[in-house]
C-alpha positions in Angstrom: -9.4 38.7 2.1 -5.7 38.3 2.5 -4.1 35.3 0.9 -2.6 34.4 4.3 -6.0 33.9 5.8 -7.3 31.9 2.9 -4.3 29.5 3.2 -4.8 29.4 7.0 -8.5 28.4 6.5 -7.5 25.6 4.1 -4.8 24.5 6.6 -7.4 24.3 9.4 -9.6 22.3 7.1 -6.7 19.9 6.5 -6.1 19.6 10.2 -9.8 18.8 10.8 -9.6 16.1 8.2 -6.5 14.8 9.9 -8.4 14.7 13.2 -11.1 12.7 11.6 -8.5 10.2 10.3 -7.2 9.8 13.8 -10.7 9.0 15.1 -11.2 6.5 12.3 -7.9 4.8 13.0 -8.7 4.7 16.7 -12.1 3.1 15.9 -10.5 0.3 13.8 -7.7 -0.2 16.4 -10.4 -0.7 19.1 -12.3 -3.1 16.9 -9.1 -5.1 16.3 -8.5 -5.4 20.0 -12.0 -6.6 20.6 -11.8 -9.2 17.8 -8.5 -10.5 19.2 -10.1 -11.1 22.6 -13.2 -12.9 21.1 -12.8 -16.4 19.8 -15.2 -17.8 17.2 -16.0 -21.4 18.1 -18.0 -21.9 14.9 -15.3 -20.8 12.5 -14.9 -22.6 9.1 -11.4 -23.0 7.7 -11.5 -23.9 4.0 -8.2 -24.5 2.2 -6.4 -21.5 0.9 -3.9 -21.0 -1.9 -1.4 -18.2 -1.1 0.2 -16.4 -4.1 3.6 -14.9 -3.3 5.0 -12.9 -6.3 8.7 -12.6 -5.6 11.3 -10.3 -7.2 14.6 -9.5 -5.4 15.4 -9.5 -1.7 12.9 -7.5 0.3 13.8 -6.5 3.8 13.5 -9.4 6.2 12.3 -11.7 3.5 13.1 -14.9 5.3 11.2 -13.8 8.4 8.2 -12.6 6.3 7.9 -15.9 4.5 8.4 -17.8 7.8 5.5 -16.1 9.3 3.2 -17.6 6.7 4.6 -21.1 7.4 3.7 -20.7 11.1 0.0 -20.2 10.6 -2.4 -21.9 12.9 -4.6 -23.1 10.0 -5.4 -26.6 8.9 -4.9 -26.5 5.2 -3.2 -24.1 2.9 -0.5 -24.0 0.2 2.1 -21.3 -0.5 3.0 -20.7 -4.2 6.1 -18.6 -4.6 6.5 -17.4 -8.2 9.6 -16.0 -10.0 10.3 -14.8 -13.5 13.6 -16.7 -13.4 15.6 -18.9 -11.0 18.5 -16.5 -10.8 16.4 -14.2 -8.7 18.1 -13.9 -5.2 14.8 -14.6 -3.5 14.7 -18.1 -5.0 17.4 -19.3 -2.7 15.6 -17.8 0.3 12.5 -19.7 -0.5 14.5 -22.9 -0.9 15.8 -22.4 2.7 12.2 -21.8 3.9 11.1 -25.0 2.1 14.0 -26.9 3.8 13.1 -25.5 7.2 9.4 -26.4 6.8 9.3 -29.8 4.9 5.8 -30.5 6.0 4.4 -27.3 4.5 3.0 -27.2 1.0 5.5 -24.7 -0.6 5.9 -24.6 -4.3 8.6 -22.7 -6.3 7.2 -21.7 -9.6 9.7 -20.3 -12.2 8.1 -19.1 -15.5 8.9 -16.1 -17.6 5.5 -14.6 -18.2 4.8 -11.5 -20.4 1.1 -11.8 -20.9 0.5 -8.2 -19.9 2.3 -4.9 -18.9 1.8 -5.2 -15.2 4.9 -7.0 -13.9 3.3 -8.1 -10.6 0.4 -9.7 -12.4 2.7 -11.4 -14.9 4.6 -12.8 -11.9 1.4 -14.2 -10.3 -0.3 -15.7 -13.4 1.8 -19.0 -13.4 1.1 -19.5 -9.7 -2.6 -18.7 -10.1 -2.9 -21.3 -12.8 -1.3 -23.9 -10.5 -3.3 -23.0 -7.4 -5.4 -26.0 -6.2 -7.7 -24.5 -3.5 -11.0 -22.7 -3.7 -9.8 -19.6 -2.0 -7.0 -17.4 -3.4 -4.9 -15.1 -1.1 -2.6 -12.5 -2.8 0.1 -11.5 -0.4 3.2 -9.4 -1.1 6.7 -10.6 -0.1 7.3 -7.7 2.3 4.4 -8.7 4.5 4.8 -10.3 7.9 1.7 -11.6 9.8 0.7 -13.0 13.1 0.0 -16.7 13.6 -3.8 -16.3 13.5 -3.8 -14.2 10.3 -5.5 -16.8 8.1 -8.1 -17.6 10.7 -9.0 -14.0 11.0 -9.1 -13.1 7.3 -11.3 -16.1 6.4 -14.0 -15.3 8.9 -15.8 -12.6 6.8 -16.0 -15.2 4.0 -18.6 -17.1 5.9 -21.0 -14.5 4.5 -21.7 -15.6 0.9 -22.2 -11.9 0.0 -18.6 -11.2 0.8 -16.4 -11.2 -2.3 -13.1 -9.9 -1.1 -11.4 -9.3 2.2 -8.4 -7.0 2.6 -6.4 -5.7 5.6 -5.1 -2.6 7.2 -1.3 -2.3 7.0 1.3 -1.0 9.4 4.8 0.0 8.5 7.5 -1.4 10.8 11.3 -1.9 11.1 12.8 1.4 9.9 16.6 1.5 10.1 17.3 4.2 7.4 15.8 7.6 6.6 14.0 6.2 3.5 12.4 3.4 5.5 11.5 5.8 8.2 9.7 8.1 5.8 8.0 5.1 4.2 6.7 3.8 7.6 5.6 7.3 8.7 3.7 7.6 5.5 2.0 4.2 5.7 1.1 4.8 9.3 -0.4 8.3 8.8 -1.5 9.2 5.2 -2.2 5.7 3.9 -3.7 4.2 7.1 -5.6 7.4 8.0 -7.2 7.7 4.6 -8.1 4.0 4.3 -9.8 4.1 7.7 -11.4 7.5 7.1 -12.9 6.4 3.7 -14.4 3.3 5.3 -15.7 4.7 8.5 -17.2 8.0 7.3 -17.9 7.4 3.6 -18.3 3.6 3.6 -15.8 3.3 0.8 -13.5 0.2 1.2 -10.0 0.6 -0.2 -8.4 -2.6 -1.4 -4.9 -3.0 -0.2 -3.0 -5.2 -2.6 -0.7 -6.5 0.0 -3.5 -8.7 1.3 -6.4 -9.8 -0.8 -8.5 -12.9 -0.1 -11.1 -14.0 -2.7 -13.0 -17.1 -3.7 -11.5 -18.5 -6.9 -15.0 -18.7 -8.5 -15.6 -15.0 -7.8 -12.2 -14.0 -9.2 -12.9 -16.1 -12.3 -16.3 -14.4 -12.7 -14.6 -11.1 -13.2 -12.1 -12.5 -15.7 -9.5 -13.9 -13.4 -6.1 -12.3 -12.8 -5.5 -12.1 -16.5 -8.2 -9.5 -16.8 -6.0 -7.1 -14.9 -2.7 -7.8 -16.6 -2.5 -4.3 -18.3 -3.5 -2.0 -15.4 -1.2 -0.4 -12.8 -3.7 -0.4 -10.0 -4.8 -4.1 -10.3 -5.8 -4.3 -6.6 -8.2 -1.3 -6.9 -9.9 -2.5 -10.0 -10.3 -6.1 -8.7 -12.1 -4.5 -5.8 -14.2 -2.4 -8.1 -15.2 -5.4 -10.2 -16.1 -7.4 -7.2 -18.4 -4.5 -6.0 -20.0 -4.2 -9.4 -21.1 -7.8 -9.1 -23.0 -6.9 -6.0 -20.6 -8.4 -3.5 -19.1 -6.8 -0.4 -15.5 -5.7 -0.1 -14.5 -6.1 3.6 -11.7 -4.1 5.3 -10.6 -6.3 8.1 -9.4 -4.5 11.3 -6.8 -7.2 11.7 -3.5 -5.4 11.0 -0.6 -6.8 9.0 3.0 -5.6 9.0 4.7 -4.1 6.0 8.4 -4.5 6.8 10.6 -1.7 5.6 14.1 -1.6 7.0 16.8 -0.5 4.6 15.1 1.7 2.0 17.0 4.6 0.5 15.4 8.0 0.0 15.4 7.4 -3.8 13.3 4.3 -3.4 10.8 6.1 -1.2 10.5 9.0 -3.8 10.1 6.7 -6.8 7.5 4.5 -5.1 5.3 7.3 -4.2 5.7 9.0 -7.5 4.3 5.8 -9.0 1.5 5.7 -6.4 0.7 9.4 -7.0 0.4 9.0 -10.7 -1.8 6.0 -10.2 -4.2 7.9 -7.9 -4.2 10.9 -10.3 -5.3 8.6 -13.1 -8.1 7.0 -10.9 -9.4 10.1 -9.1 -9.0 12.9 -11.7 -9.9 16.3 -10.3 -10.7 14.6 -6.9 -6.9 14.2 -6.5 -6.8 17.8 -5.4 -8.3 16.8 -2.1 -5.0 15.1 -1.2 -3.3 18.4 -1.5 -5.8 20.0 0.9 -5.3 16.9 3.2 -1.6 17.9 3.6 -1.8 20.7 6.2 2.0 20.9 6.6 2.5 21.7 2.9 -0.4 24.2 3.0 1.1 25.9 6.1 4.3 26.5 4.1 2.5 28.3 1.3 2.5 31.8 2.9 6.3 31.8 2.6 5.8 32.2 -1.2 3.7 35.3 -0.8 5.1 37.2 2.2 8.4 35.5 3.1 9.3 34.3 6.6 7.0 36.7 8.4 6.2 36.2 12.1 2.7 34.9 11.5 3.8 32.6 8.7 6.4 31.0 11.0 3.9 30.6 13.8 1.5 28.9 11.4 4.2 26.5 10.2 5.5 25.7 13.7 1.9 25.1 15.1 0.8 22.9 12.2 4.0 20.9 12.3 3.7 20.3 16.0 0.1 19.2 15.8 0.9 16.9 12.9 3.9 15.3 14.7 1.8 14.8 17.9 -1.1 13.3 15.9 1.2 10.9 14.0 2.8 9.9 17.3 -0.6 9.2 18.8 -1.6 7.0 15.8 1.8 5.2 15.9 1.3 4.4 19.6 -2.3 3.3 19.0 -1.3 0.8 16.3 1.9 -0.3 18.1 4.2 0.9 15.2 7.3 0.6 17.4 8.9 3.8 16.1 11.1 5.8 18.4 9.2 8.9 19.6 11.9 11.2 18.1 11.2 9.8 14.7 8.0 11.7 14.6 9.9 15.0 14.5 10.5 14.1 10.9 6.8 13.8 10.1 6.5 17.4 8.8 9.6 16.9 6.5 8.0 13.7 5.1 4.8 15.6 4.4 6.7 18.3 2.6 8.4 15.7 0.4 5.0 14.0 -0.3 3.6 17.4 -1.2 6.3 17.9 -3.8 5.6 14.4 -5.2 2.0 15.4 -5.6 2.9 18.1 -8.1 5.4 16.0 -9.9 2.8 13.2 -10.2 0.4 15.2 -12.3 3.2 16.5 -14.6 4.3 13.1 -16.0 2.3 10.2 -17.3 5.0 7.6 -17.4 6.1 5.1 -14.7 9.2 3.1 -14.2 8.5 -0.3 -12.7 11.1 -3.0 -12.4 13.4 -1.1 -14.7 10.9 -0.8 -17.5 9.0 2.4 -18.5 5.3 2.5 -19.3 2.8 5.1 -20.3 -0.2 5.4 -17.9 -3.6 5.9 -19.5 -7.1 6.2 -18.3 -7.9 3.9 -15.4 -4.2 3.3 -15.0 -4.1 1.2 -18.2 -0.4 0.6 -19.1 1.2 0.7 -22.5 4.8 0.3 -23.7 6.8 3.5 -23.8 9.0 4.3 -26.8 12.5 5.4 -25.9 12.7 7.4 -29.1 11.0 10.7 -30.1 11.5 14.4 -29.5 9.3 14.5 -26.4 11.1 11.8 -24.4 13.4 14.4 -22.9 10.6 15.7 -20.6 10.1 12.3 -19.0 13.8 11.9 -18.4 13.8 15.4 -16.8 11.0 14.6 -14.4 12.7 11.3 -13.5 15.9 13.2 -12.9 14.3 15.7 -10.4 13.4 13.2 -7.6 16.5 11.1 -8.3 18.8 14.1 -7.8 16.7 15.1 -4.8 17.6 11.8 -3.2 
């Protein structure tokens, strides 16, 4: 059989998978609309401690934090944690605190280096000071609706539920890097999360929104147990499931605000995410490549050049992928301009290149520090000396120069 037809068959398989992702997203979007229309008159609203690890000025940071201060919820506290008070986000939180004097907002400044994961290090001091029986981990680039806390706490009325996480939607793109980020969040990330839950009953934990009982988190070692892993959200969910508790993926969608990202930031972020998934999935990581029909459709160019049939395959797949992404974006109200979806195939091509680079390098740069990634994404310090360090610098140079 000709290599072209083999590649075409794999591409069709990828498109079928993409179609199933669309069906899964549509199902969750429909459930979200139904849940919004229904009001639970018997809801219980226990107090919640919200952990906000802050580092630098995220896009729309003031508005993101403000959305948590406007929650229609009886009792909760917001703990904003910093490694030092020179962080520019510190002054933003002070302004939020001044605007909402009646809200329980704490600014916690403590340099913590208990582990190698900088996000967990940032959260640990706030976690130790949290007063309420429910812990919500929420990233600084998240914006939520006024009924977010009421919606996310509902599944916790079942004592068998150990963790509740949310679907995310990328919004606010004003640069090419932000546009690529939001296109990726609203297609690859959202599609895979919904697909795995609907068809395989595998809940993916999204670290941007994680609600747990404090006693359940303590039963698996607390946050400190995950201080040395890159994918702390994934393994918190795994440990909760190993205890026999349910991980619930709420259909209530939260906004991930990305406005002014550069292309370099997009590439670096997904290099890190790709390496993380490679270390978790192993050989199963190859299915992500099959799940990128745009990249697969480009493959015949390597074997037969720009032939007529190769160009028809590329154009057809790119069109279907762009239309599919547009449909999903409309379904989840992503508020992206329709012409933005013309760039979906280019974004998929870049993500495909990142896939190959991810398996060729086992280091990651996070907050200006380099770490080695081991099994199960366990981090360890990286020595800047040695004859082999040149290869890591080379692989870092490739995406940076490409940006």
